[in-house]
N, C-alpha and C positions, 0 to 999 in steps of 0.2 A: 723434271719439275713440271707441275701442272701449268698449262698455258691459260692462265686466268684472263688474260687480255684478248684471247682468241685471235691473235695476230695472223695465224695461218688458216683461219676459217674461210672457205669450208672444204674439207676433204671429202672423199667419196662417202665414208661412213657417216660423217656429219650431215651430208646432203640427204642420204637415205633416212637418217633419223628424223630430220626436220620434215621431209616429204611424207614419211609414214605418219607422223603426228598430224600433219595437215590433212592427209587423206582420211585418217581415222576420225578427226574432228568433223569433217564434212559428212562422212557416212553416219556418224552418231547423231548429228543435228538433223540430217535428212530423215533418219528412221526413228527419231526420238519418240514419237507417239505410236509406233507400230509394235506388234507383239514380238517381233524379231529380237528387240533389245531387252525385253522383259527379264530374262534370266540374268543379264548383266546389270540391269537396274537393281534387281533384288540382291545381287552380291554387293553392290555399293551400299544398299540399305543395311545389309549384314555388317559391313565394315563400320558404318555409322554407329550402329547399336553396339558393336564390339568395342568401339572406342569409349562409349559411355561405361561399359563394363570394366575396361582396363583402368579408367580413371577412378572408378569406384574402388577397385581392389587396391590401387596404389595409394589411395587415401584412407585405407583401413576399413572400407565398407564391405558389404557382402552382396553379391549378385544372386538374386533369387530366381531369375529367369529372363530369357530373351525371346522375343517374338518378332518375326518378319511376316507381313501380310501380303497377300496376292495383289492388293491395290497399291503396293509400293510404300506402304507405311510400316512402322515398326515401333516397338517399345521395349525398354530394358527396365526390369523391376529390380530396384536396389534398396538396401537398408543401410543406413549409416554413411560414412564417408563425408567428404567435403562437397556439399551440394553445388556451390558456386564454381567448382572445378569440374564436376561431373557434367553439368549442363552444356557448357561450350565444347566439351570433348568430342561430342558427336560430329558436328560440322567441321571443326578444326582437325579432329583426328582423321576423318575420312579424307580431308585434303592432304594431310601428311602421308597417309597410306598411298594415295594416288601418286604423290611425288616419289615415294620409295619404290613403287612398282615401275614407274617410268625410268628411274635411274637403274633399277635392277635389270631392265631389258637391254641395257647397253652392252652386257656381257653374258655369254652363255652360262658361265658358272653361277653368277649372281641370279640369273633368270631361273636356273634350277633350284637355287636356295629359296627364292621367292615363291616358286610353285610348291616346293616342299613345305614351307612354313604356312602357306595358305591352306594347303591340304590338311596339315596337322591341326590348324586352328578350326577348320570346318569339322574335323573329326571330334575335337574336344567339345565344340558347341553343340554337336549332334546329341550329346548326352544331357545337355541342360536346356535344350530347345523346348518351348512350351506349346508350340503348335506345329501342325504337319506341313505347313508351307515352308517353314524354316528347316524342318527335318528333311523334306524332299529336296530343298535347295542344297543342303549340305551333301546329301548322298549324290545328287546329280552332278555337282561341281567336282566332287572327289573323283567320280568316274570320268568326267570330262578331262580333268587335269591328268589323270592316269593314262588316258588314251593319247593325249597330246604328248606326254612324256615318252610313252612307248614308241610312237611315231618318230619322235625326235631322235631316239637312240637306235632304232632298228631299221629305219627307212630313210629315203631322201626327202621326206616331208618334214623339213626342219623349221617349224613355226612356233616353237615354244617361246622364243623371245618376243615374237609379234603378238602372241596371245597375252603375255604379261604386259606388254606395252599397251595393248587395247584396253585391258582391264584398268590399267593406270590412268589412261586418258579419260576413259569413261567415268572413273571415280572422281577425277579432278573436275570434269565438266558437270557431273551430277551434283557435286557439292555446291558449286557456284549457283547452278540453276535452282537447286532445292532451296537455298537461302533466298533467292529472288522470288521464287514462287510462293513460299510460305510466309515471307515477311514483308514483301513489297507489293507484289501484284495482287495477292489474295488476303494477306494479313490474317493468318491462322492464329487465333488467340491461345491455342494450346501448344504452340511451338516452343522449342527450347529457348529461343531468344526472348519471347514474351515472359516465360517463367523466370528467366535469368534477370530480366528487368525488374521483376517483383522482389527478388531477394538481394539484388545488388544495390547499394546505396548511391551509385552514380546516377547522374541526371538523365542518361539515355533511356529511351523507351525501347520496345521490341524492335521497331524498324531501325532505330539508331544502331542497336547492337547487330542487327542483320547486315547493315551496310558495313560496319566494322569487320564482322566475320567474313563477309563476302570479299572485302579487299584483302584480308589475310589469306583467304583461299586462293584468290587470283595471284597473290605474291608467291604462294607455294607452287602454283602451276608454272609461273614464269621462271622461278628458281629451278624447277626440275628441268626445263628446257635448256637453260643456261648451263647448269651443272652437267647435264648430259653431253652438251657440246664440248665442255672442258674435258670430261672423261674420254671422249672419242678423239680428242685433238692429238 
């Protein structure tokens, strides 16, 4: 039975899990504005835009194209679907994927599945990408994941789980930061939350929705840590 109360915390694997997340968080925040993290930031932008696309498809819309730009921006061109569900899917979807990747990293089998699914998703998007930044990102990360996979299976360099965990932590942190940067510190009027405030009859403005989405994203991050500890207990 799962140890939901974490009475026996913390065992060796749990300590390593928490310590690794802590180290990754410090490294990500320290290198946030450096070129070193740019590829990982772009992959989080890709997951953000992919979440818009998935919401569009699930609500019977059509995805006409996806773009990811070198300045860490992106856009998903859709037609039809339920707009008030497509708009929040970017921020909340990327938070969900961050949680899923963090949990997948707790086991080698699930880490392999996560890496394979991410590789397949990038391959599919390669054919609908509308700009060369996204095409290059897809090709680059497919090659990167393939190299990590080969090293995992054929050498003693067993880092696949840590790569998946890093991408998960990066995605979770980027989601929270992006909401703060777009809606609170700079107030970007073309943001998803500002657009959502225009179509939603609720009294919240863009900043209000940003705060709500930011809290939900933080809940996803906290839940991923808690569930990871439960899995490893």
